[in-house]
C-alpha positions as CSV (number, residue, x, y, z in Angstrom):
1,M,-33.7,-26.6,15.7
2,T,-30.9,-26.4,13.1
3,E,-30.1,-29.0,10.6
4,A,-26.7,-30.6,10.5
5,P,-24.8,-29.9,7.3
6,S,-24.7,-32.7,4.8
7,A,-21.4,-34.5,4.2
8,A,-20.8,-32.5,1.0
9,G,-21.6,-29.3,2.8
10,A,-19.3,-30.1,5.7
11,E,-16.5,-30.9,3.3
12,A,-17.0,-27.6,1.5
13,L,-16.7,-25.7,4.8
14,R,-13.3,-27.3,5.4
15,R,-12.0,-26.4,1.9
16,P,-10.5,-22.9,1.4
17,P,-11.9,-20.8,-1.4
18,L,-10.2,-21.3,-4.8
19,P,-8.6,-18.4,-6.7
20,T,-9.7,-18.0,-10.3
21,A,-8.1,-16.7,-13.5
22,E,-10.5,-13.7,-13.4
23,G,-9.1,-12.4,-10.2
24,G,-12.0,-13.4,-8.0
25,I,-12.5,-16.2,-5.4
26,F,-14.7,-19.2,-6.2
27,C,-16.7,-20.5,-3.3
28,G,-17.7,-23.9,-4.7
29,E,-20.5,-25.1,-2.4
30,M,-22.2,-21.9,-1.5
31,S,-25.7,-21.7,-3.0
32,S,-28.3,-19.0,-3.2
33,E,-32.0,-19.2,-2.9
34,A,-32.3,-19.7,-6.7
35,G,-30.4,-22.9,-6.4
36,E,-27.2,-21.9,-8.2
37,R,-24.1,-23.8,-7.3
38,G,-21.1,-21.6,-6.5
39,T,-20.5,-17.9,-6.1
40,M,-17.7,-15.8,-7.4
41,I,-16.4,-12.9,-5.3
42,T,-14.9,-10.2,-7.5
43,H,-13.3,-6.8,-6.9
44,P,-14.5,-4.6,-9.8
45,N,-12.6,-1.4,-8.9
46,R,-9.3,-3.2,-9.0
47,D,-9.5,-3.8,-12.7
48,K,-9.7,-0.1,-13.6
49,A,-6.6,1.5,-15.1
50,V,-6.8,4.6,-12.9
51,V,-7.0,2.5,-9.7
52,R,-4.0,0.5,-10.8
53,A,-2.1,3.6,-11.6
54,T,-2.9,5.2,-8.2
55,R,-1.8,2.0,-6.4
56,A,1.5,2.0,-8.3
57,A,2.0,5.7,-7.5
58,V,1.4,5.1,-3.8
59,I,3.8,2.2,-3.8
60,V,6.5,4.1,-5.6
61,L,6.1,7.2,-3.4
62,L,6.4,5.0,-0.3
63,L,9.5,3.3,-1.5
64,V,11.1,6.7,-2.6
65,S,10.2,8.2,0.8
66,A,11.8,5.2,2.6
67,A,14.9,5.5,0.5
68,M,15.3,9.2,1.0
69,V,14.9,8.9,4.8
70,L,17.4,6.0,4.8
71,I,19.9,8.1,2.8
72,V,19.6,11.0,5.3
73,S,19.8,8.6,8.2
74,I,22.9,6.8,7.0
75,G,24.5,9.8,5.4
76,G,24.2,11.9,8.5
77,A,24.7,9.2,11.1
78,G,27.8,10.8,12.6
79,A,26.2,14.2,13.0
80,E,22.8,13.0,14.3
81,E,22.4,11.9,17.9
82,G,19.6,11.4,20.3
83,L,16.1,10.0,19.6
84,M,15.8,11.1,15.9
85,L,17.9,8.3,14.4
86,P,15.7,5.5,15.7
87,V,12.6,7.5,14.7
88,Q,14.0,7.7,11.1
89,Y,14.6,4.0,11.0
90,A,11.1,3.4,12.3
91,F,9.7,5.5,9.4
92,V,11.6,3.4,6.9
93,V,10.3,0.1,8.3
94,V,6.7,1.4,8.6
95,Y,6.8,2.8,5.1
96,L,8.1,-0.5,3.7
97,L,5.3,-2.3,5.6
98,I,2.7,0.0,4.2
99,A,4.1,-0.4,0.7
100,Y,3.8,-4.2,1.1
101,M,0.2,-3.7,2.3
102,A,-0.6,-1.5,-0.7
103,I,0.8,-4.3,-3.0
104,R,-1.8,-6.6,-1.4
105,W,-4.6,-4.0,-2.1
106,S,-5.0,-3.0,1.6
107,R,-7.1,0.1,1.5
108,G,-6.9,0.6,5.3
109,S,-3.2,1.4,5.3
110,L,-3.6,4.5,3.1
111,P,-4.9,6.9,5.8
112,V,-2.0,5.7,8.0
113,A,0.4,6.5,5.2
114,S,-1.1,10.0,4.8
115,A,-0.9,10.7,8.6
116,L,2.8,9.6,8.7
117,A,3.5,11.6,5.6
118,V,2.3,14.7,7.4
119,L,4.5,14.0,10.3
120,L,7.5,13.3,8.1
121,A,7.0,16.5,6.1
122,I,6.9,18.5,9.3
123,F,10.2,16.8,10.5
124,A,11.8,17.5,7.2
125,L,10.8,21.1,7.1
126,V,12.1,21.7,10.6
127,G,15.3,19.7,10.3
128,G,16.2,20.6,6.7
129,A,17.8,24.0,7.5
130,S,20.0,22.5,10.2
131,W,21.9,20.5,7.6
132,F,23.0,23.8,5.8
133,D,24.2,25.2,9.2
134,R,26.6,22.2,9.4
135,E,28.9,23.6,6.6
136,H,31.0,25.3,9.2
137,A,34.2,23.6,10.4
138,Y,33.3,23.4,14.1
139,F,30.3,21.1,13.4
140,S,30.8,17.3,13.1
141,S,29.5,16.0,9.8
142,G,28.3,12.6,8.7
143,T,29.5,10.5,5.8
144,L,27.7,12.7,3.1
145,N,28.0,16.4,2.5
146,P,25.7,18.3,4.8
147,S,24.4,20.5,2.0
148,L,23.4,17.4,0.0
149,L,21.6,16.0,3.1
150,G,19.8,19.3,3.4
151,V,18.6,19.2,-0.2
152,I,17.5,15.6,0.2
153,T,15.7,16.5,3.5
154,F,13.9,19.4,1.8
155,A,13.0,17.2,-1.2
156,I,11.2,14.8,1.2
157,V,8.5,17.5,1.7
158,P,7.0,17.5,-1.9
159,V,7.3,13.7,-2.0
160,Q,5.2,13.5,1.1
161,A,2.7,16.0,-0.3
162,L,2.3,13.7,-3.4
163,L,2.0,10.7,-1.1
164,I,-0.8,12.3,0.8
165,A,-2.7,13.2,-2.4
166,F,-2.3,9.8,-4.0
167,A,-3.0,7.9,-0.8
168,M,-6.3,9.8,-0.2
169,R,-7.2,9.3,-3.9
170,G,-6.6,5.6,-3.5
171,F,-8.7,5.5,-0.3
172,S,-11.6,7.1,-2.1
173,Q,-11.5,4.6,-5.0
174,G,-12.9,1.7,-3.0
175,W,-10.2,-0.9,-3.4
176,N,-12.1,-3.1,-0.9
177,V,-15.5,-3.3,-2.8
178,E,-16.5,-6.9,-3.3
179,L,-19.3,-8.2,-5.4
180,E,-20.8,-11.7,-5.3
181,R,-21.9,-13.1,-8.6
182,P,-22.9,-16.6,-9.6
183,A,-20.0,-18.5,-11.0
184,S,-22.0,-19.6,-14.0
185,A,-22.8,-16.0,-14.9
186,I,-19.1,-15.1,-14.9
187,R,-18.2,-18.1,-17.0
188,H,-20.9,-17.2,-19.6
189,S,-20.0,-13.5,-19.7
190,A,-16.3,-14.3,-20.3
191,P,-15.2,-13.2,-23.8
192,S,-14.7,-16.1,-26.1
193,G,-12.4,-16.1,-29.1
194,S,-14.3,-14.9,-32.2
195,A,-13.8,-16.6,-35.6
196,A,-12.3,-14.4,-38.2
């Protein structure tokens, strides 16, 4: 037979966890066997400089990739036809969504970014040379010079290689690791101002 929660315990279950200045989440009414009141959930790997730099690199590479694909899509819109144009716009939307998820420390989006980067690099390698063939007068061209679009298309490949490397590095850094600590231990371990 289970006991009904007390009035204070039932109220605590209805309240959402409170964010704290230390970057953790304070769960006020949770108690451990030792009788401590409150537990702090922290993400220790997110405080490391190398993890923050990796996250920033992934976000920047995703945004640069989306911008490059958008430039090629808009700049070559008159010359491109068929299914590739909607696929390019889909890449832009998905890359922006993954960048948003990386901003929110979502580690699960990083393998998806790597897989899409492989696909986009293959598309860029295959399609890049065709832009240089459009220099002839009998080809229709888009709003930008086809040679410039070819250079941008080939430049997508090394950006995708960097995205794969940084996304996999970020995946191995454990952005999702959580530690539960008593709130009192965190408050006592916080650095206090020293008298000079």
